[in-house]
N, C-alpha and C positions, 0 to 999 in steps of 0.2 A: 585568569585562572586563580582561584583561591587556594592557598596552601595552608594546611593546619599543622599542628605540632606532630612530631614523630609518634607513631602508635604501633601496636602489635609487633614488637621486635621478635625476630626469629629465635634468638637465644638469650639476649640480654641487652641492657641499655648501651653497651659498647659495641654491639654487633653492627657492622657496616651494612647489614641487610635489613635494618629497621625500615618499617613502612611509614609513609606519610599519606594523609588523606588529601586528595585533590578534588576540586570542583571544576571540571573541564568546561563548564558553560555557566550561564547565569541561572540555570535551573538548580533545584535543590539536590540534584543527584551527586553523591560523592563516590569516589573510587579510590581504592588503596593501591599505592604504587611503591615499589622498592627500586631506587636508582643507585646502583652500586658505585658509580663514579660520576656523580652529578656535575662536577666542574671540569671534566676532561672532555671538552667538545671536539677534540681531534680524534676521538675514538668513534667508530661506527656503531650506532645504536643496535643492540640485539634485543628485540622486544619479545618477551615471553608471556603467553597468556595461560592462566591457571586452569587446571583440570579438576574434575569433581572428586577424584580419588585422592589427590595429594595437592591441596591448595596452598603450597608453600614454594618459595623461591628455591633455586638450586643452591648447592653448598658454596661456601666461601672458596673452596678449592676450584670448583667449576668457574665461579666468577673471576677468580684470579687468573686462571688459565686463559679465559676469554680476553681479559684485559691485556695480558701479555701478547695475545694474538691480534690485538687491535680492535676489540669489541667492548662496548660499554653495556653491561647487562642491565636491562630495565624489565622488571617483572610486574605484571598487572594481576592483582587478585580481583577477579571479576565480581560484578554486582551480586550480592546475596551469598557470597562464598565465605561467610563467617565474620567479616569485619564491617560490612556495610549492608544497607538495605538492598533487597532484591529488586528486580524490575517491577514496575507497577502491576498489580494483580490482574488488571484487565488484559495485559499482554500475555499472561501466563494461563489463560484459558486454553483448553485443548484445541479449540478451533483456531485461535491466533498462533499457537505454537505450530500447528500443522501447516498453516498458511505462510509461515516464515516471518510473521510480524515481530515476534520476540527477538529472533536472531538478527534481523536487520536493525532493530532498535539498539541492540548491543553494538553492532558494527558502527552505527552512527556515533555512539558515545566514545568508542575507541578512536575513531577518526578525529573527533573533536579534542580528545586528550593528546593525540599526536601533534595536532596543530598548536594546542595550548603550550605544550612543552617545547615547541619549536624544533622538533626532531626532523632530520633529513636523512635520505639514503638509508632507510631502515631495513634491517634484516629481521624478518618475523619468524618466530619459532612457536609452532603449535604443539602442545603436549596432549596426547590422548584425546579426551572428549572436547578439548578446546578447539580442535581442528575444524569443527562445524562452523565456528566463527571465522577461522582463518581462511577457509575456502572462499568466503565472500569478501573478507577484509582485504585480501591481497589484490582483489579485482576492483575495489572501491576506493582505494587510497593511493594516489600516484607517488606518495612519499615512501612507499614500500618498494624496495628494489628487488628483494629476493625473499622467498618463503621456504622454510623447511617444515614439512609435515612429519612429526615424529609419532610413530605408532598410530597412524590414522586408520579408521575402520572403513571409510568410504561407504560403499553399499554392499559390504559383505554380509552374508546371512549368518550373524553370530549365533543365532539360536540353534543352528545345526550342530554346534559344538556341545550342546546340552545333552546329557545322557542320563537315563535311557531315552530313546527317541519319543516314547509316548508322553514324556513330560514336557516336550517342546511347546505344544499349544498352551499348556498351563503357564509356562514361563512367559510366553508372549502376552497372555492375558494379564499377568501380574505387572510386567514392566512397561507395557505399552497402553495401559488404561490408567486413568488418574485414580480411580477408586482402588484398583489393585496395588498401585504403587504407594498409596498412603500406608497400607499395611506393611509393605516391604520396607518403607522408610522407617517405620517404627521399630521393626526388627533390627534394621541396620544400626540405628542409633543405640539400641540396647546393647548390641554386640560390641560396638566401638567404646561405649562408656564403661562396659564391664572389663574389657581387656583390650585396649587399643593396639598395643604392639602385637598381640596374638592375631588380631584382625588383619593387620597389614602383612604379617608373616604368611597368613593363609592367602591373602589377595595376590601376593607376589610370589607364591610358592613355585611357580613353573620356571622361574629364572633365578639362577644362583647369583648373577650380577645384581639383579634388583634387590635380592635379599641382603647381599653384602652392603649395598647402599643404605638399606633400611637400618642395618645393625651399626653402620659407621656414623649414622646421623639420627640417633635415637631421639634427641630432644626436638628435632624438626618434626618427627612423626607424632610425638606427643602433642606438639602445638597444632599439627594438622588435624589430629583427632578432635581437639577442642573447636576448631573451625567447622569441621564437618557436623558436629553436634548442633551447631547453630543454623545450619542450612535448612530452610523450610522444605516441606514435602513438595510444594509447588515448584520450587527451584530445582529440586532433585528430579522431579518428573520432566521438567523442561530439558534439563541437560541429558538425561538418559534417553528420552524420546528422540531428540534431535541427533543423538549419536547412533542409536540402534535401529531406528525406523528407516525405511528407504527414503533417501533424500533426492527429490526430483530435480534439485539444483545441479546434481552431479551428472551432467549430460555427457555423452560420448565426446571425447576430444576437448573437454572444457578448458584444460590448462595448456593446450597446444602452444599458445603464444604468451604464456605467463611464466616468468622466471621463477622456477621452483624445483624442489626435489623432495622425495619422501625417504625417511629412514625407518627400517624395520629391524627390530632386534632378532638375532638368530635363535634366541632361547624361547621360541614359541612353537606351537604344534606345526607339523608339516602342512596340514590342511589349511590352517589359518594363513601361514606364510604364502602358500600357493594362491589362495584367493586374494590376498593383499596384492601380490604381484600382478595378477590378472586384472584387478581393478585399476591399478596404477597404469598398466598398459592401455586399458580402455579410455582412461581419462587423459592420457598423454603426459603422465608425470614420471620423470626419470627417478630412479630409486637406488638406494644403497642398502645393503644388508649388513648391519653392525655385527662384528664377531661376537661380542657379548650382549647381554641385555634383553629385556622384554618390554613391558609397558614403560619402564623407566629408562629405556635405552639412552635417551638424550642426556639425562642427568648422570647416569652411571658411566657414560662413555662420551664426555665432551669432545675428545679428539675426533670422534666419528662425526660429530656435528660440524666441526671445522673442515673435516675432509669432504663432507657432502657439499658444503658451501664452495670450497675451492674447486671441486670437481665439476660443478654445474653452474657456477656464477662467474661469468667472464668479467 
């Protein structure tokens, strides 16, 4: 594994959440990793994968609490998420995305990274859109002992939440076709560049806990905005499609024999929470509902993450 000099610090050169670029194999693919306690091998690795909406590691407060609880936070900023090149373009064609080739390529890269870093007994934490990777990763890597799916969408019909109802087919056309999403990505970049903090305030507006986390960590969100500006339309489409389109991998009872749990923030709509619980039951995923939080439930409520691990991981 090749290791480069520190890059892309979250707040400054003295921030212990600075990233390094790793090359997990002999191929030219580089991946950005933040290892909060790299020399404390007695801690259990807590591996977090980045999501499209906030490609930043959790706060120092989160990392310190995890460290005190026996976990070494390792955050992976996935390919194409602002600091490194994305997956090869051939994998990001609509047909390869729909066939799952892009997703499995990412899984393979993360598995090689885990091997290269010599991580054992890993607890995996998927945040929001990263869960599509985690569904597969936790069943492909024997070094992962337990997985927490935070705010997973599973196969919920998220477009039903779009109102008025007549606009739902248009939303599907925009977000689930590559041509439509190119236009959406341009508008998204414009909004983020113009006023990044206002964009995040609107995105997390349904959850007071998410908004508090945003306001408490303003510099992280400004850094996240710069990362998002660099994400290509192809990578955006890949992430959104695999999150919002129906995933045939999520078969009934899929996680029956997989050590895992899901956490949902209580500050979501009743309809969304009801469909999330129904999907978790269908897939045989035990779940916890966090008292605060929405999309950022795991970051805003680290104690809830620890509670979920202790409740469902023997």
